[in-house]
C-alpha positions as CSV (number, residue, x, y, z in Angstrom):
1,M,18.7,-20.6,-5.6
2,T,18.3,-20.9,-9.3
3,S,21.5,-20.1,-11.2
4,E,21.5,-17.6,-14.1
5,S,22.0,-20.3,-16.7
6,E,19.2,-22.5,-15.2
7,A,16.8,-19.6,-15.1
8,L,17.6,-18.8,-18.7
9,Q,17.1,-22.4,-19.9
10,S,13.8,-22.7,-18.0
11,S,12.5,-19.4,-19.5
12,F,11.2,-18.9,-23.0
13,L,14.5,-17.3,-23.9
14,G,16.3,-20.7,-23.5
15,A,14.2,-22.3,-26.2
16,A,14.3,-19.4,-28.6
17,L,17.9,-18.3,-28.5
18,S,21.1,-20.0,-29.7
19,R,23.9,-20.6,-27.2
20,S,25.9,-17.7,-28.6
21,A,22.8,-15.4,-28.3
22,L,22.2,-16.5,-24.7
23,D,25.8,-15.8,-23.9
24,R,25.4,-12.3,-25.4
25,L,22.4,-11.7,-23.2
26,L,24.3,-12.9,-20.1
27,N,27.4,-10.7,-20.9
28,D,25.2,-7.6,-21.1
29,A,23.1,-8.5,-18.0
30,V,23.4,-7.3,-14.4
31,R,22.3,-9.3,-11.3
32,L,20.1,-7.3,-8.9
33,D,19.0,-8.4,-5.4
34,I,15.7,-6.7,-4.4
35,P,14.6,-6.6,-0.7
36,A,11.0,-7.7,0.1
37,G,8.6,-4.8,-0.2
38,T,10.7,-2.8,-2.6
39,V,8.9,-1.3,-5.6
40,A,11.5,-2.1,-8.3
41,Y,9.8,-0.5,-11.2
42,R,7.2,2.3,-11.3
43,D,4.6,3.0,-14.0
44,W,5.9,4.8,-17.1
45,E,9.5,4.6,-16.1
46,M,12.1,3.7,-18.7
47,A,11.6,0.2,-20.2
48,R,13.3,-2.6,-18.2
49,T,13.3,-6.3,-18.7
50,A,14.4,-8.9,-16.2
51,L,14.7,-12.6,-15.7
52,V,13.6,-13.7,-12.3
53,L,16.2,-15.9,-10.5
54,S,14.4,-16.4,-7.2
55,G,11.6,-14.9,-5.1
56,L,8.2,-13.6,-6.0
57,L,7.3,-10.4,-7.8
58,R,4.0,-8.9,-8.6
59,V,3.1,-6.6,-11.5
60,Y,0.2,-4.2,-10.7
61,L,-1.8,-1.3,-11.7
62,A,-2.5,1.7,-9.3
63,S,-5.3,4.2,-9.5
64,G,-5.0,7.9,-8.8
65,H,-6.7,7.2,-5.5
66,G,-4.1,4.6,-4.4
67,R,-6.0,1.4,-5.1
68,Q,-4.0,-1.4,-6.6
69,R,-4.8,-4.4,-8.8
70,T,-2.3,-7.1,-9.5
71,V,-2.2,-8.3,-13.1
72,R,0.7,-10.8,-12.8
73,Y,2.9,-12.7,-10.4
74,A,6.4,-13.7,-11.5
75,R,8.8,-16.3,-10.0
76,A,12.1,-18.0,-11.0
77,G,12.3,-18.6,-14.7
78,D,9.8,-15.9,-15.6
79,V,10.7,-12.9,-17.7
80,I,9.1,-9.6,-16.8
81,G,9.1,-6.5,-19.0
82,V,9.0,-8.1,-22.4
83,P,6.0,-6.0,-23.6
84,V,7.8,-2.8,-22.6
85,A,10.9,-3.9,-24.4
86,V,8.8,-4.1,-27.5
87,G,6.3,-1.3,-27.0
88,G,7.9,1.1,-24.6
89,P,7.0,2.1,-21.0
90,A,3.6,1.1,-19.6
91,G,1.4,2.1,-16.7
92,V,2.3,-0.8,-14.4
93,S,4.6,-1.1,-11.4
94,V,6.6,-4.1,-10.1
95,Q,7.0,-5.0,-6.4
96,A,9.0,-7.7,-4.7
97,L,6.7,-9.6,-2.3
98,T,9.7,-11.6,-1.0
99,S,13.4,-11.1,-1.2
100,T,14.0,-11.5,-4.9
101,S,17.0,-11.8,-7.3
102,V,16.7,-10.9,-10.9
103,L,19.0,-10.6,-13.9
104,M,18.4,-7.2,-15.5
105,L,18.7,-7.8,-19.3
106,N,20.0,-5.1,-21.6
107,V,16.8,-3.9,-23.5
108,A,18.9,-2.8,-26.5
109,T,20.5,-6.2,-26.8
110,L,17.0,-7.9,-26.5
111,Q,15.6,-5.5,-29.2
112,S,18.6,-6.1,-31.5
113,L,18.2,-9.9,-31.2
114,G,14.5,-9.6,-32.0
115,Q,15.1,-7.4,-35.0
116,T,17.7,-9.7,-36.5
117,D,16.6,-13.2,-35.6
118,P,13.1,-14.2,-37.0
119,R,12.8,-17.2,-34.6
120,F,13.4,-15.0,-31.6
121,A,11.1,-12.3,-32.9
122,W,8.3,-14.9,-33.1
123,A,9.2,-16.1,-29.6
124,L,8.8,-12.5,-28.3
125,A,5.4,-12.2,-30.1
126,E,4.3,-15.4,-28.4
127,E,5.5,-14.2,-24.9
128,V,3.6,-10.9,-25.4
129,T,0.5,-12.9,-26.3
130,R,0.9,-15.1,-23.2
131,R,1.0,-12.0,-21.1
132,L,-2.1,-10.6,-22.7
133,Y,-4.0,-13.9,-22.1
134,E,-2.7,-14.0,-18.5
135,V,-4.1,-10.5,-17.8
136,I,-7.5,-11.6,-19.2
137,E,-7.4,-14.7,-17.0
138,T,-6.5,-12.6,-14.0
139,F,-9.4,-10.3,-14.4
140,A,-11.7,-13.2,-15.2
141,G,-10.5,-14.8,-11.9
142,N,-11.3,-11.6,-10.0
143,A,-14.8,-11.6,-11.5
144,F,-15.7,-15.2,-11.7
145,G,-13.1,-17.2,-9.6
146,S,-14.1,-19.4,-6.6
147,V,-14.3,-17.9,-3.1
148,S,-11.0,-19.4,-2.2
149,Q,-9.3,-17.9,-5.3
150,R,-10.8,-14.5,-4.7
151,I,-9.7,-14.5,-1.0
152,A,-6.2,-15.7,-1.8
153,R,-5.8,-13.0,-4.5
154,H,-7.2,-10.3,-2.3
155,L,-5.0,-11.2,0.7
156,L,-1.9,-11.0,-1.6
157,D,-3.0,-7.7,-3.1
158,L,-3.9,-6.0,0.2
159,A,-0.8,-7.3,2.0
160,A,1.5,-6.1,-0.8
161,E,-0.3,-2.7,-0.8
162,Q,0.2,-2.4,3.0
163,Q,3.7,-3.9,3.1
164,R,6.1,-2.2,5.5
165,S,8.6,-5.0,6.2
166,S,9.7,-8.4,4.9
167,T,6.6,-9.9,6.5
168,L,3.4,-9.7,4.5
169,V,0.3,-8.9,6.6
170,A,-3.2,-8.1,5.3
171,R,-4.8,-5.8,7.9
172,L,-8.6,-6.3,7.7
173,T,-11.4,-8.0,9.5
174,Q,-13.2,-11.1,8.3
175,Q,-16.2,-9.0,7.5
176,E,-14.1,-6.7,5.4
177,L,-12.6,-9.6,3.6
178,A,-16.0,-11.1,2.9
179,D,-17.3,-7.8,1.6
180,A,-14.3,-7.3,-0.7
181,T,-14.6,-10.8,-2.2
182,G,-18.4,-11.0,-2.6
183,T,-19.2,-13.6,0.1
184,V,-20.4,-13.7,3.7
185,R,-18.3,-13.7,6.8
186,E,-19.0,-17.3,7.7
187,V,-17.7,-18.5,4.3
188,A,-14.6,-16.2,4.5
189,A,-13.9,-17.5,8.0
190,R,-14.1,-21.1,6.8
191,E,-11.7,-20.5,3.8
192,L,-9.3,-18.7,6.1
193,R,-9.4,-21.7,8.5
194,H,-8.6,-24.1,5.5
195,M,-5.6,-21.8,4.5
196,R,-4.4,-21.7,8.1
197,D,-4.5,-25.5,8.4
198,R,-2.4,-25.8,5.2
199,G,0.2,-23.4,6.6
200,L,-0.5,-20.6,4.1
201,I,-1.5,-18.0,6.6
202,E,-1.7,-17.2,10.3
203,T,-4.4,-15.0,11.9
204,T,-3.2,-12.6,14.6
205,R,-4.7,-9.5,16.3
206,H,-2.6,-7.4,13.9
207,G,-4.1,-9.0,10.8
208,I,-3.6,-12.0,8.5
209,V,0.0,-13.0,8.2
210,L,0.9,-14.5,4.8
211,L,3.3,-17.3,5.8
212,N,3.7,-18.7,2.3
213,P,3.1,-16.1,-0.4
214,P,4.1,-18.3,-3.4
215,G,1.7,-21.1,-2.1
216,L,-1.1,-18.5,-1.7
217,Q,-0.4,-17.3,-5.2
218,R,-0.8,-20.8,-6.5
219,E,-4.1,-21.1,-4.5
220,A,-5.3,-17.9,-6.4
221,D,-4.5,-19.6,-9.7
222,V,-6.0,-23.0,-9.0
């Protein structure tokens, strides 16, 4: 498991803050272990910012009818909630896809550092910009990505939406998967076979079991 100091150093915070400022962040931070399937943050709640130590989180939008769309995945070394620390609560939620550990940062401390340290303020602006570009790339991938990317992303989204335990299972037929990703059943079946051969998924009578969610997420981003 990544230590707090290792995660900080691998994040944008490590490059932007002095040792004393990093220590200040750590002193004001609280470690939190999140079980798989837990929605750790709901849309429009009080602003929270966290450094991911281990596991896999997804940031998603939800419609009034219950449909969900993932806009970001976060793993060890990533910082979630920087935009809300700057701009206030947003209409997104955060769910742990696997058992996850995070370091909850004190938003007031983060804001104070940004307001008094020009170098860190610029780093925050760069991070917010990266998140904007990432959202654009995600929606472009949904619209224009390869069949393999679209299937991987849809399996992650659907399994997360249906999650009832630590095991991620996407409950749908091959035809439903093909329809949802703009392809035909034969192509969807072929892509599932390739994913199964690489140990990413397992097909069962209950649905498609996601054996390696981080690997599937990397497949979605290829």
